[in-house]
N, C-alpha and C positions, 0 to 999 in steps of 0.2 A: 893799396888796392883801403884802403877806408877814404885815400880824401875820392878812390875814384866812386866810390858808395853816396858819397857826402853831394860828392858831383851832382851824376845821375837823380843821387835822389832831389837836390836844389830843383835841378831842367822838371824836373816833372810835375806835373798838375797831381796834383791827387784826387787817386781817381777811386770811382767809388762802387766797392765790389759787390756789391747786386747788380748796377747795368753792366751783361755781358756789350763783349766790343762788335761791331760793327760785319766781324770780318770772321765774329763769330754766328752770332747771325744769321748773315748769308749764306754759311753751311750751314748752317741748325736749316734754314727752310729749305734747303735743294735737297737732305739727304729724308727730310721734311714726304716733298713735294714726293721721292721716288719711295716711298716707302708707304705714299696716296697713290700713288700712281698702282703698286704694284699689291696694294692689301685689292682698289677695288677694282682691276683691273682679273686677277684669279683670284681672290678669299668670298671680294661679295657675289661673282657667279657663282662661286661652288657651294655656296649658304645659303643663297640667293633659289638653288636651284635645290639645296639639298629638304628646306625648307618647302616652297612645291609642293615634293616628294610628298615627304609628310603632311598636308596640309588636302593634294588630292585624295591621298589612303584613309584619310580619318574622315571628306568626303565621301568617300566611294565607298566607306564602312558606317558609315553611315548612308549613304540611299541603299545597301545591301539591307542594312536592315531594316529601313521604310519599306524598304521590296519584298525582302521577307516578313514584316509585320504587316502588313497590305497580302500579301497570296497567304500569308494562313488564316485572317481574316476572311479572306475568300475561301477556304480552305472550308474556317468553322461553318462560314456561310451554309457553304453548301453543304456540308454533312449535317447542321440540320435541317436543309428539308430536306436532303434527303430522308430522313429521320422521321420528319412529319409526312413527307409521302408514307411510310414506309405505316405508319402508325393507322397512318386513314388505309392503308393496304388492306393491314391487320385489323379490320373494326369492319375493313367492304368481306372480308375472306369467314372471318366473325357470324356475318349476317347475312351472308352470301348461306355460309355451313348450319346454319340458323331453320333460315328457312328451308333448306334441303331436307334438314327433319326430319320438319315441321309435315312439310308433302311425302316426304318418306313415310310417316307415321301413318296422316294419314288416308297416302295408299292403303298399308301393310293396314288398317283399322275394315275395311272398302269391302278388301280382297277376303281378309279377315268375314268379314259381313256374308260378302258372297257367296264363300264354303262354306259358312253357316247356315244359308238362306240351301243351298244345293242340299246339304245334309240333311238340314230337315225335311224340306222338296224327295226329296230316295226315302229317306224317313216313311213322310205321306204312302209314294207312289206303293213305296214294300206293304204299308201297314194294308193298303188296297186291295194291293193283289193274292196275298194273305187274309185274308177278309171275301172274299172272293173266291180262292179257293174254296175257302172252308165253306163257307157258304154253296156251295158246288157239293162236295160234298159231304153234307151237314141232309142236301135236299135227294141227291141221291140214298144215302142212308136213310133217312128217313122215306123218305120211294119205298123202299124194300121193306124196310120196317111195317106203314099206309099195308104193301103188297100181304105181308103174311099174318096180320093184324087181319083183313079180309078177309085173308084163307081160312083163318078160324076161326073167325064167324059167321063166312058165309059155310064153312065143310067143304067147301070141294078145292079146288087148283083154280088159281086164275092165271089160264098158262097163255092168254094169246097177249103179243109183248108188248102189238099194237093196244091193245085194251087198257093194258100195264100200262104205256107208255098213257092214257088218254086220263090214266084213272087218278094218275098217279099228277100230272098237269093239274087239272080241275086238284086235286087235294090243295097242289102248294098256292097255285089263286088264292084260294079259299082262306089260306093259311094270311098268305100277303096279304089281303083287301079284309079280314079282321084287325093282320096286325098293325095295317097303316088308318083302322076309324081307334084301334086303341092307342095309337103314336098322335094324332088327333087329338087330343081328348086333354 
């Protein structure tokens, strides 16, 4: 047995253990090609699909975030515009209320002045009516007193109504004439 090994060893060339045999390279290449084919045929498309889905989700999320941000910005702008309009409207309403208040106050003042003028005018007319009544009463009282005095002076009765009225009227006219002269001074 030893000799067979020796013979085989003598006939064999020196083999480098780092360089594989041709058949090993061939079968390794075949297996590599089959694995590469299966890898590119089944695994790479699935991996690409998963990566594409993730990319779409990320890009979709970014687009949604941008859309939401744009919508929020538009809503904020709209809110600010409405707020500015509301402030202008409030200022207009305040100014309108101030104007109406001034108009109401002016109307109340004019109504109060008219009422005061009416009360004063009514008072003057009432005073004038009372003055006329007092003058009339005084005239009649003065006439009776004058007749009584005349009867006492004359010593007889002045019974004639017509003469009595004429005497009273003449006496009162003389008083009015004297009073007019005295007032003019």
